[in-house]
Every structure is written in structure tokens, then in C-alpha cells.
C-alpha positions as CSV (number, residue, x, y, z in Angstrom):
1,M,0.0,0.0,0.0
2,R,1.2,3.5,-0.7
3,V,1.2,5.6,2.5
4,L,1.9,9.3,3.0
5,V,3.3,10.3,6.4
6,A,2.8,14.1,6.4
7,Y,4.0,16.2,9.3
8,A,4.4,19.8,10.5
9,S,7.4,20.3,12.8
10,K,8.8,23.5,14.2
11,H,12.1,22.3,15.7
12,G,12.5,18.8,14.4
13,S,10.9,16.7,17.1
14,T,7.7,15.9,15.2
15,Q,9.7,15.2,12.1
16,G,11.7,12.6,14.0
17,I,8.5,10.9,15.0
18,A,7.2,11.0,11.4
19,D,10.5,9.6,10.1
20,R,10.3,6.7,12.6
21,I,6.7,5.9,11.7
22,G,7.8,5.9,8.0
23,E,10.6,3.4,8.8
24,D,8.2,1.2,10.7
25,L,5.6,1.1,7.9
26,R,8.3,0.3,5.4
27,Q,9.4,-2.7,7.6
28,D,5.8,-3.8,7.4
29,G,5.9,-3.9,3.6
30,H,4.4,-0.5,2.6
31,Q,5.7,2.1,0.1
32,V,6.0,5.2,2.3
33,D,6.8,8.8,1.6
34,V,7.5,11.1,4.6
35,R,7.1,14.7,3.8
36,P,6.3,18.1,5.5
37,T,2.6,18.9,5.1
38,G,3.5,22.0,3.1
39,K,5.3,20.0,0.5
40,A,3.3,16.8,0.6
41,G,2.3,16.7,-3.1
42,H,-0.8,15.2,-4.4
43,A,-2.8,13.3,-1.8
44,E,-4.9,11.4,-4.4
45,E,-1.7,9.4,-5.2
46,Y,-1.8,7.6,-1.8
47,D,-3.9,4.8,-0.3
48,A,-3.6,5.8,3.3
49,F,-2.4,8.7,5.4
50,V,-0.7,9.3,8.7
51,V,-0.7,13.1,9.5
52,G,1.0,14.6,12.5
53,S,1.9,18.0,13.9
54,A,3.6,19.6,16.9
55,A,0.9,21.0,19.1
56,Y,1.3,24.5,20.7
57,A,-1.3,26.1,22.9
58,M,-3.7,23.1,22.2
59,H,-3.5,23.5,18.4
60,W,-1.7,21.9,15.5
61,M,0.6,24.0,13.4
62,K,-1.1,25.9,10.5
63,D,0.5,23.8,7.7
64,A,-0.9,20.6,9.1
65,S,-4.4,21.9,9.5
66,T,-4.3,23.4,6.0
67,F,-3.1,20.1,4.6
68,V,-6.1,18.3,6.1
69,K,-8.6,20.9,5.0
70,R,-7.2,21.1,1.5
71,N,-7.3,17.3,1.0
72,R,-10.5,16.7,2.8
73,S,-12.3,14.9,-0.1
74,T,-9.3,12.5,-0.5
75,L,-8.8,11.9,3.2
76,E,-12.6,11.1,3.7
77,Q,-12.2,8.2,1.3
78,R,-9.1,6.6,2.7
79,P,-7.8,5.3,6.0
80,V,-6.2,8.1,8.1
81,W,-4.4,8.3,11.4
82,F,-3.4,11.4,13.2
83,F,-0.7,12.0,15.7
84,S,0.4,15.0,17.8
85,S,3.6,15.7,19.7
86,G,4.0,18.2,22.5
87,P,3.8,17.2,26.1
88,L,7.2,17.3,27.8
89,G,8.5,15.2,30.6
90,T,7.8,11.6,31.5
91,D,4.9,11.8,34.0
92,R,1.6,10.6,32.5
93,V,-0.3,12.3,35.3
94,D,0.1,15.9,36.4
95,K,0.2,17.2,39.9
96,E,-3.6,17.6,39.9
97,G,-4.1,14.0,38.8
98,H,-5.0,14.8,35.1
99,D,-3.9,12.5,32.3
100,V,-1.2,14.5,30.5
101,I,-1.8,12.8,27.2
102,E,-5.6,13.3,27.3
103,A,-5.1,16.9,28.3
104,S,-2.7,17.5,25.4
105,L,-5.1,16.4,22.7
106,P,-5.3,19.4,20.3
107,K,-8.5,21.1,19.3
108,E,-8.1,19.6,15.8
109,A,-8.9,16.2,17.1
110,Q,-12.5,17.4,17.4
111,E,-12.4,19.6,14.4
112,F,-11.3,16.8,12.1
113,A,-13.5,14.1,13.6
114,F,-15.6,14.1,10.5
115,L,-12.8,12.2,8.8
116,R,-13.3,9.3,11.2
117,P,-9.6,8.8,11.8
118,R,-8.6,5.4,13.0
119,D,-6.8,7.0,15.9
120,H,-5.3,10.3,17.1
121,H,-2.3,9.5,19.2
122,V,-0.4,12.0,21.3
123,F,3.3,11.4,21.8
124,F,5.6,13.1,24.2
125,G,8.0,15.5,22.5
126,A,11.4,17.1,23.0
127,L,12.6,20.5,24.0
128,H,16.2,21.8,23.8
129,F,16.4,25.4,24.8
130,D,19.6,26.0,22.8
131,E,17.7,25.2,19.5
132,L,15.3,28.0,20.2
133,G,18.0,30.7,19.6
134,F,18.0,33.8,21.7
135,T,14.6,33.1,23.2
136,G,15.6,29.7,24.3
137,R,18.8,30.9,25.9
138,M,16.9,33.5,27.8
139,L,14.3,31.0,29.0
140,K,17.0,28.6,30.1
141,K,18.4,31.3,32.4
142,M,15.1,31.9,34.1
143,P,14.6,29.8,37.3
144,A,10.8,29.7,36.8
145,T,11.2,28.2,33.4
146,R,13.7,25.6,34.5
147,D,11.3,24.5,37.3
148,T,8.2,24.3,35.1
149,I,9.3,23.4,31.6
150,P,11.5,20.3,31.4
151,E,14.3,20.2,28.8
152,G,15.2,17.0,27.0
153,D,14.1,14.3,24.6
154,F,11.0,12.6,26.0
155,H,10.1,10.5,23.0
156,D,9.0,7.0,23.9
157,W,10.3,5.3,20.7
158,E,8.9,1.9,21.7
159,E,5.4,3.4,22.0
160,I,5.9,5.1,18.6
161,D,7.0,1.8,17.1
162,R,4.1,-0.1,18.6
163,W,1.6,2.4,17.2
164,A,3.2,2.5,13.7
165,H,3.4,-1.3,13.5
166,G,-0.3,-1.4,14.5
167,I,-1.1,0.8,11.5
168,G,1.1,-1.4,9.3
169,R,-0.8,-4.6,10.5
170,E,-4.2,-2.9,9.9
171,L,-3.2,-1.9,6.4
172,N,-2.0,-5.4,5.7
173,G,-5.4,-6.5,6.8
């Protein structure tokens, strides 16, 4: 099956997840293209889609939302999975007892529900202050930031692999 893994990534973390999903789907026997949503090409050339975005302030990046809206008629007719990346840290439950993953589901999960995606999975992301340029360096120096925003790579690659191989099995049907 020909699969497009399309992603929107600001600093590379979501791209890394998309690349890994693409590798896993290739291992499962699928022909896969991994592309930024703004350069994804013609959606009608694909049999299935995995679309993901970094999430900021409970929203996907504009390029990802635009891709879905622009290709609505094609996506409605084919299997589609969504993923988001964003939460930082390793705790699945916050200090108030809320599920961090559930609380991180972007607004687009509801907005694009009409497509009946097979899943919308939220993965932990990564943050490296030095990659944010001047702003990141300033944030790193602020004690309040260091105490509330964890820095590091929080990807759970085993979880990403399980999810992607689940898609691969479903497509192999």
C-alpha cells in the first residue's frame, strides 16, 4: 500500500516521529513517503495517510491543518491516522491528577473528527532550549522556566514503534 506520512514540525521533534513511523511502515511492507505537510504533493496518489503535527497552545501548526482541509475529499475516502507531539516530561499524570496525554489532545482532534480517523495519538515531544535561539537561551536562564518546563528528549520510541506497526498490520489486513 502507498502511504503518506505528512508532518508539521517547528524544531524537528515531530519530524523525527514521522521519520520513525515511516521506517516502521516500510518494515511492514508498505511504500512510504515522509514529507512536510506544506510539501506533501498530491494526496490522491496515496492509499492511506498518517498526518501529524507539533501542538502548541492546544493547536496543530497551521501547515498541518491546512493540509487536512485542502485534502478533505481524499482523506474522507481513505484510512487516516493522526498524531500530535508536544507534552514534555515523563509523567503521564500531572500534579492535579489529570492525564497529561488526554489533556494534550489538540482542538483539531474534534475539528477533524468528520474524517473518522482510525486514531489520534499524542506522543511526548522534545525541547532543547539551545535550539530556540536567543529566546531559548533566555528561557533557560530563568529559574521559573527551569522549574516548570523540562528540557530534554521525552520520546517513547517503543510506543511510537508499537503504534506505527499497529497501523502497518491494519493496512496489511
